[in-house]
C-alpha positions as CSV (number, residue, x, y, z in Angstrom):
1,M,20.0,182.6,107.8
2,R,23.5,181.5,107.2
3,S,25.2,182.3,103.9
4,Y,27.7,179.9,102.4
5,I,30.2,180.6,99.6
6,G,29.8,178.6,96.4
7,L,32.8,178.4,94.0
8,I,32.0,178.5,90.3
9,H,34.2,176.4,88.0
10,K,34.2,176.6,84.2
11,E,36.3,174.8,81.7
12,P,36.2,175.3,78.0
13,E,33.4,173.1,76.4
14,S,31.8,172.4,79.8
15,D,28.9,173.6,81.9
16,Y,29.4,175.9,84.9
17,G,30.2,173.8,88.0
18,V,29.5,174.9,91.5
19,S,31.0,173.5,94.7
20,F,30.7,174.5,98.4
21,P,34.0,174.4,100.4
22,D,32.0,174.1,103.6
23,F,30.2,171.0,102.2
24,P,32.7,168.9,100.3
25,G,30.0,166.4,99.2
26,I,28.0,169.0,97.2
27,A,28.7,169.6,93.5
28,T,26.3,170.7,90.8
29,A,26.3,172.3,87.4
30,G,24.3,174.4,85.1
31,T,24.4,175.4,81.4
32,S,24.4,179.2,82.3
33,L,25.5,181.2,85.3
34,D,21.9,181.7,86.3
35,D,21.1,178.0,85.9
36,A,24.2,177.1,87.9
37,R,23.3,179.5,90.7
38,Q,19.7,178.1,90.9
39,M,21.0,174.5,90.9
40,A,23.5,175.3,93.6
41,E,20.8,176.9,95.8
42,E,18.7,173.8,95.4
43,A,21.6,171.3,96.0
44,L,22.7,173.2,99.1
45,A,19.1,173.3,100.5
46,F,18.6,169.6,99.8
47,H,21.9,168.7,101.4
48,V,21.3,170.8,104.6
49,E,17.8,169.4,104.9
50,G,19.2,165.9,104.8
51,M,21.8,166.8,107.4
52,V,19.1,168.2,109.7
53,E,17.0,165.1,109.3
54,D,20.0,162.9,110.1
55,G,20.8,164.9,113.2
56,E,24.2,166.1,111.8
57,A,25.7,169.4,112.8
58,I,25.6,172.2,110.2
59,P,29.0,173.8,109.9
60,E,29.5,177.5,110.5
61,P,30.1,179.4,107.2
62,S,33.7,180.0,106.4
63,S,34.8,183.5,105.4
64,L,35.9,184.3,101.9
65,E,39.4,184.9,103.3
66,Q,39.4,181.4,104.9
67,I,38.2,179.8,101.7
68,M,40.7,181.6,99.5
69,A,43.6,180.8,101.8
70,D,43.1,177.1,101.0
71,S,45.2,176.4,97.8
72,A,42.7,173.7,96.8
73,N,40.2,176.5,96.2
74,M,42.5,178.5,93.9
75,D,42.4,178.0,90.2
76,A,45.8,178.7,88.7
77,D,44.3,179.0,85.2
78,A,41.9,181.8,86.2
């Protein structure tokens, strides 16, 4: 099974957001870290299932080094 990195985003007064750099179309959120993680797993599974049904290629997972080398994935306020 492939493992994909999810990035957790949190702003004051907001829920925990999760995005997947390997799947730019996926974004989800949860009220707690556990909730966000569960929602992210479900969103990723649903998205990949749709890609498979549509005959789309599933991307190879990027490494953490590749993801963090992209300045768009770095949060200057962290």
